[in-house]
C-alpha positions as CSV (number, residue, x, y, z in Angstrom):
1,X,0.0,0.0,0.0
2,X,1.5,3.3,-1.0
3,X,1.1,6.3,1.4
4,X,1.8,9.9,0.6
5,X,5.0,11.0,1.8
6,X,4.8,13.5,4.7
7,X,5.6,17.0,3.9
8,X,9.1,18.0,4.4
9,X,8.6,20.7,6.9
10,X,11.1,23.1,8.3
11,X,10.0,22.2,11.8
12,X,11.0,18.6,11.3
13,X,14.4,19.6,9.9
14,X,15.8,22.4,12.1
15,X,18.9,22.8,9.9
16,X,16.9,24.1,7.2
17,X,15.5,26.9,9.0
18,X,17.9,29.9,9.7
19,X,21.1,27.9,8.6
20,X,23.1,31.0,8.9
21,X,22.9,31.0,12.6
22,X,23.1,27.2,13.3
23,X,26.8,27.5,14.4
24,X,26.8,30.9,15.9
25,X,28.1,30.2,19.3
26,X,28.0,32.4,22.6
27,X,31.6,33.2,22.0
28,X,30.5,35.7,19.7
29,X,29.4,38.1,22.6
30,X,33.2,38.6,23.1
31,X,33.2,40.9,20.1
32,X,30.4,43.1,21.8
33,X,32.5,43.2,25.0
34,X,35.7,44.1,23.1
35,X,33.8,47.1,21.4
36,X,32.3,48.3,24.5
37,X,35.3,48.4,26.5
38,X,36.9,50.8,23.8
39,X,34.3,53.3,24.8
40,X,34.4,52.5,28.6
41,X,38.1,52.8,28.9
42,X,38.5,55.6,26.6
43,X,36.1,57.8,28.8
44,X,38.5,58.3,31.6
45,X,41.8,58.5,30.0
46,X,43.9,61.1,31.9
47,X,44.7,62.8,28.7
48,X,42.7,65.3,26.6
49,X,42.5,64.3,22.8
50,X,40.2,66.4,20.5
51,X,37.4,64.1,19.4
52,X,38.1,61.2,21.6
53,X,34.9,61.6,23.6
54,X,32.8,61.6,20.5
55,X,34.8,58.6,19.2
56,X,34.0,56.6,22.5
57,X,30.3,57.4,22.2
58,X,30.3,56.2,18.6
59,X,32.0,53.0,19.8
60,X,29.5,52.5,22.6
61,X,26.5,53.0,19.8
62,X,28.3,50.3,17.7
63,X,28.5,48.0,20.6
64,X,24.8,48.6,21.4
65,X,23.7,47.7,17.8
66,X,26.1,44.8,17.7
67,X,24.5,43.5,21.1
68,X,21.0,43.9,19.7
69,X,21.8,42.2,16.6
70,X,23.6,39.2,18.3
71,X,20.8,38.9,20.7
72,X,18.3,38.5,17.7
73,X,20.7,36.1,16.0
74,X,21.1,34.0,19.2
75,X,17.4,34.0,19.8
76,X,17.0,32.5,16.3
77,X,19.6,30.0,17.0
78,X,17.8,28.8,20.2
79,X,14.5,28.6,18.6
80,X,15.4,26.9,15.2
81,X,18.7,25.0,16.3
82,X,17.8,23.9,19.9
83,X,19.7,20.7,19.3
84,X,22.9,22.6,18.5
85,X,22.4,25.1,21.4
86,X,22.2,22.1,23.9
87,X,25.4,20.5,22.3
88,X,27.1,23.8,23.2
89,X,26.1,23.6,26.9
90,X,27.3,20.1,27.0
91,X,30.6,20.9,25.5
92,X,33.2,21.8,28.0
93,X,35.0,23.9,25.4
94,X,31.9,26.1,24.6
95,X,29.7,26.2,27.7
96,X,31.9,28.6,29.6
97,X,31.4,31.3,26.8
98,X,27.9,31.8,28.3
99,X,29.5,34.2,30.6
100,X,30.2,36.3,27.7
101,X,26.5,37.0,27.4
102,X,26.5,38.5,30.9
103,X,29.6,40.6,30.4
104,X,28.2,42.0,27.1
105,X,25.1,43.2,28.6
106,X,27.0,44.8,31.5
107,X,29.8,46.4,29.4
108,X,27.2,48.0,27.1
109,X,25.3,49.0,30.3
110,X,28.4,50.6,31.7
111,X,29.2,52.5,28.5
112,X,25.6,53.9,28.6
113,X,26.4,55.8,31.9
114,X,29.9,56.6,31.0
115,X,29.4,57.9,27.5
116,X,26.0,57.0,26.1
117,X,24.2,59.6,28.1
118,X,25.9,62.3,26.0
119,X,23.6,61.2,23.0
120,X,20.4,60.0,24.8
121,X,20.3,61.9,28.0
122,X,20.7,60.9,31.6
123,X,17.3,59.6,32.1
124,X,17.4,57.4,29.2
125,X,20.9,56.2,30.0
126,X,19.8,55.3,33.7
127,X,16.7,53.4,32.3
128,X,18.9,51.4,29.6
129,X,21.6,50.8,32.2
130,X,19.2,49.6,34.7
131,X,17.7,47.0,32.3
132,X,21.2,45.8,31.0
133,X,22.8,45.7,34.5
134,X,19.8,43.7,36.0
135,X,19.8,41.3,33.1
136,X,23.4,40.9,33.1
137,X,24.0,40.4,36.7
138,X,21.1,37.9,36.9
139,X,22.5,36.0,33.8
140,X,26.0,36.2,35.3
141,X,25.2,34.9,38.6
142,X,23.2,31.9,36.9
143,X,26.2,31.1,34.7
144,X,28.7,31.4,37.6
145,X,26.6,28.4,39.2
146,X,25.3,26.6,36.1
147,X,28.5,26.2,34.2
148,X,30.7,24.8,37.1
149,X,27.8,22.6,37.8
150,X,27.8,21.4,34.3
151,X,31.6,20.9,34.5
152,X,31.4,18.7,37.4
153,X,28.2,16.8,36.8
154,X,27.8,16.4,32.9
155,X,31.2,17.3,31.4
156,X,34.1,14.8,31.1
157,X,37.3,16.9,31.4
158,X,40.7,15.4,31.3
159,X,43.4,16.7,33.5
160,X,45.2,18.3,30.5
161,X,42.2,20.2,29.4
162,X,42.3,23.1,31.9
163,X,41.7,26.3,30.1
164,X,41.6,30.1,30.8
165,X,38.2,30.0,29.2
166,X,36.9,28.3,32.4
167,X,37.3,31.9,34.1
168,X,34.5,33.4,31.8
169,X,31.5,32.5,33.8
170,X,32.9,33.3,37.2
171,X,34.3,36.7,36.0
172,X,31.0,37.9,35.0
173,X,29.8,38.8,38.6
174,X,33.1,40.8,38.9
175,X,32.0,42.9,35.8
176,X,28.8,43.5,37.6
177,X,30.8,44.5,40.8
178,X,32.7,47.1,38.6
179,X,29.8,48.8,36.8
180,X,27.2,48.6,39.4
181,X,28.4,51.7,41.4
182,X,27.6,53.8,38.4
183,X,23.9,53.3,39.4
184,X,24.3,54.0,42.9
185,X,24.0,57.8,42.7
186,X,20.8,57.4,40.9
187,X,19.0,55.5,43.8
188,X,17.3,56.9,46.9
189,X,19.8,57.6,49.5
190,X,20.3,55.1,52.5
191,X,19.2,51.6,52.3
192,X,18.9,51.4,48.5
193,X,22.3,52.9,47.7
194,X,23.9,50.8,50.5
195,X,22.3,47.7,49.4
196,X,23.5,48.0,45.8
197,X,27.0,49.0,46.8
198,X,27.5,46.2,49.3
199,X,25.8,43.7,46.8
200,X,28.6,44.7,44.4
201,X,31.1,44.1,47.1
202,X,29.6,40.6,47.5
203,X,29.8,39.9,43.9
204,X,33.5,41.1,43.9
205,X,34.3,38.5,46.7
206,X,32.4,35.8,45.0
207,X,34.4,36.2,41.8
208,X,37.6,36.8,43.3
209,X,37.6,33.6,45.4
210,X,36.4,31.5,42.5
211,X,39.1,33.0,40.3
212,X,41.7,32.1,43.1
213,X,40.5,28.5,42.9
214,X,40.7,28.1,39.2
215,X,44.0,30.1,38.4
216,X,46.4,27.5,40.0
217,X,44.7,24.7,38.0
218,X,45.2,26.7,34.8
219,X,48.9,27.6,35.5
220,X,49.6,24.0,36.7
221,X,48.3,22.7,33.2
222,X,50.4,25.1,31.3
223,X,53.4,24.1,33.3
224,X,52.8,20.3,33.3
225,X,51.4,20.0,29.8
226,X,53.0,22.7,27.8
227,X,51.5,25.6,25.8
228,X,48.1,25.7,24.7
229,X,47.0,24.6,21.1
230,X,47.8,27.3,18.7
231,X,44.3,28.5,18.0
232,X,43.5,28.7,21.7
233,X,46.7,30.7,22.8
234,X,45.0,34.2,22.8
235,X,42.6,32.7,25.5
236,X,45.6,33.3,27.9
237,X,44.7,37.1,27.9
238,X,41.5,36.0,29.5
239,X,43.4,35.8,33.0
240,X,43.8,39.6,32.9
241,X,40.1,40.1,33.0
242,X,39.5,39.2,36.7
243,X,42.8,41.0,37.6
244,X,42.1,44.3,35.7
245,X,38.2,44.1,36.5
246,X,38.8,43.5,40.3
247,X,41.3,46.5,40.4
248,X,38.5,48.4,38.5
249,X,35.9,47.3,41.1
250,X,37.8,48.4,44.2
251,X,38.4,51.9,42.7
252,X,34.8,52.3,41.9
253,X,33.9,51.3,45.5
254,X,36.4,53.9,46.6
255,X,34.8,56.6,44.5
256,X,31.1,55.7,45.5
257,X,31.4,54.9,49.2
258,X,31.8,58.3,50.6
259,X,28.4,59.6,51.2
260,X,26.8,56.2,50.9
261,X,28.6,54.3,53.8
262,X,29.6,55.4,57.4
263,X,33.0,57.3,57.4
264,X,35.1,54.5,58.7
265,X,34.0,52.0,55.8
266,X,34.0,54.9,53.1
267,X,37.8,55.6,54.1
268,X,38.6,52.0,54.5
269,X,37.4,51.4,50.7
270,X,39.9,54.1,49.6
271,X,42.8,52.4,51.4
272,X,41.8,49.1,50.1
273,X,41.8,50.4,46.5
274,X,45.4,51.0,46.7
275,X,46.6,48.1,48.8
276,X,44.7,45.6,46.6
277,X,45.0,47.3,43.3
278,X,48.8,48.2,43.1
279,X,49.8,44.5,43.8
280,X,47.2,43.0,41.6
281,X,48.0,45.3,38.6
282,X,51.6,44.3,39.0
283,X,50.7,40.7,38.6
284,X,48.5,41.5,35.7
285,X,51.5,43.2,33.9
286,X,53.5,40.1,34.6
287,X,50.8,37.8,33.0
288,X,50.5,40.2,30.1
289,X,54.1,39.8,29.3
290,X,53.9,35.9,29.7
291,X,50.8,35.7,27.6
292,X,52.2,38.0,24.9
293,X,55.2,35.9,24.7
294,X,53.3,32.8,24.1
295,X,51.2,34.4,21.5
296,X,54.2,35.5,19.6
297,X,55.5,31.9,19.8
298,X,52.2,30.7,18.6
299,X,52.1,33.1,15.7
300,X,55.4,32.0,14.5
301,X,54.2,28.5,14.5
302,X,51.2,29.3,12.2
303,X,48.6,30.6,14.4
304,X,45.8,32.0,12.2
305,X,42.9,34.3,13.0
306,X,39.9,32.8,15.0
307,X,37.3,34.3,17.1
308,X,39.5,33.7,20.1
309,X,41.4,36.9,19.1
310,X,38.7,38.9,20.8
311,X,40.4,37.7,23.9
312,X,43.0,40.4,23.3
313,X,40.5,43.2,23.7
314,X,38.2,43.1,26.9
315,X,40.8,41.8,29.2
316,X,43.3,44.6,28.2
317,X,40.6,47.1,28.5
318,X,40.0,46.2,32.1
319,X,43.5,46.7,32.9
320,X,43.2,50.2,31.4
321,X,40.3,51.0,33.6
322,X,42.2,49.5,36.6
323,X,45.1,51.8,35.9
324,X,42.8,54.9,35.6
325,X,41.6,54.1,39.0
326,X,44.9,53.7,40.6
327,X,46.0,56.9,39.0
328,X,43.2,58.8,40.6
329,X,43.6,57.3,44.0
330,X,47.5,57.2,44.3
331,X,48.1,60.4,42.4
332,X,51.1,58.7,40.6
333,X,51.7,59.8,37.0
334,X,53.0,56.4,36.3
335,X,49.5,55.0,36.3
336,X,48.5,57.8,33.9
337,X,51.2,56.7,31.6
338,X,50.3,53.0,32.0
339,X,46.7,53.7,31.1
340,X,47.4,55.6,27.8
341,X,50.0,52.8,26.8
342,X,47.6,50.0,27.4
343,X,44.8,51.9,25.9
344,X,46.8,52.3,22.6
345,X,47.4,48.4,22.8
346,X,43.9,48.0,23.4
347,X,42.8,50.0,20.3
348,X,45.4,48.1,18.1
349,X,44.0,44.8,19.5
350,X,40.5,45.7,18.5
351,X,41.5,46.4,15.0
352,X,43.4,43.3,14.6
353,X,40.2,41.4,15.7
354,X,37.5,43.4,14.1
355,X,38.9,43.6,10.6
356,X,39.1,39.8,9.9
357,X,35.8,39.3,11.8
358,X,34.0,41.7,9.3
359,X,35.8,39.9,6.5
360,X,34.7,36.6,7.8
361,X,31.1,37.7,8.1
362,X,31.0,39.1,4.7
363,X,32.5,35.8,3.3
364,X,30.2,33.8,5.7
365,X,33.3,31.6,6.5
366,X,33.0,32.5,10.4
367,X,29.4,31.2,10.3
368,X,30.2,27.9,8.5
369,X,30.3,24.5,10.3
370,X,33.4,23.9,12.3
371,X,36.0,22.2,10.2
372,X,36.4,18.5,11.2
373,X,39.7,17.6,13.2
374,X,42.0,15.7,10.8
375,X,42.3,12.0,12.0
376,X,45.5,11.1,13.7
377,X,47.7,8.8,11.7
378,X,47.6,5.1,12.4
379,X,50.2,3.6,14.6
380,X,53.0,1.8,12.8
381,X,55.5,-0.5,13.8
382,X,59.1,-1.0,12.4
383,X,61.9,-3.3,12.7
384,X,64.8,-2.2,14.9
385,X,67.0,-5.0,14.2
């Protein structure tokens, strides 16, 4: 008996619906973070450059447009390619990048208060940042719990697979801690302001301790198993993220605490900003030198462009904002110089990542399916006598 074939609907074959976004992973949010930090870091540079403020505002607007476009594309990805999305969550190499979603929301939100209000006004900036900060914080805290849970309960990770990418979900609350104080002055005085500020301090501690747990594992993997694979080598710069962002956070606490907290605590935050920030920034510069040397090594061995190059941007940007805060609270010109030099490096890193990214989008190469890993050669035996 011949039966009519069932219609070939797009619902039955998800890969036929919106095929362009099928392989669009959460790592793409790093490009939004890297663009937003250009604006955020440039807003407080200790030098006056004509047109810099307007350029930073334009970069914030670009990051906002990119965020909206990416949120739409990722929504299509989850709607039409839920099978692939679930694979990403169960892949230990991809799942940590869900922390980038939270950080992208927070970075753009912070830029709204720093420079975006020049174009949209203070009231609209506060409203937009409130939405982005709230969403980014909730998603960041969820990622800080969910991704480590998946790593323990579902992922199967070998000892030699430790990666700086693991830091992404636990660093997201640190970004909340650094940008949250921007909203404190716009809340009612008293309990509201104190609650938000101390909530940011709590997220600072949460992220700092989680990072302190993971960093020794990551460094031990480098020492015992050797350098990371070539294409993953730029991920070494991710270690700068919690270092620079935590330095930025403690300086923001010191800026905000006076008038919000009682005098002893407000003064204590000013002291803590220097006592914590100076040594941590010193270690950040040490790691920057080590990571740069390993990237040069990888480049000489054939490292090509990939989306991991965006790891050069946001982490360096957090070191810029950290140096700007230390310049303010120590009064030392050396931190002004450091901030300017690192900002120049940041802009160059953004250009190196953005140009091939745009080229890859136009050619659709970056949206294609991942290339299969070539099979290892079959073992052979040979006579030795």
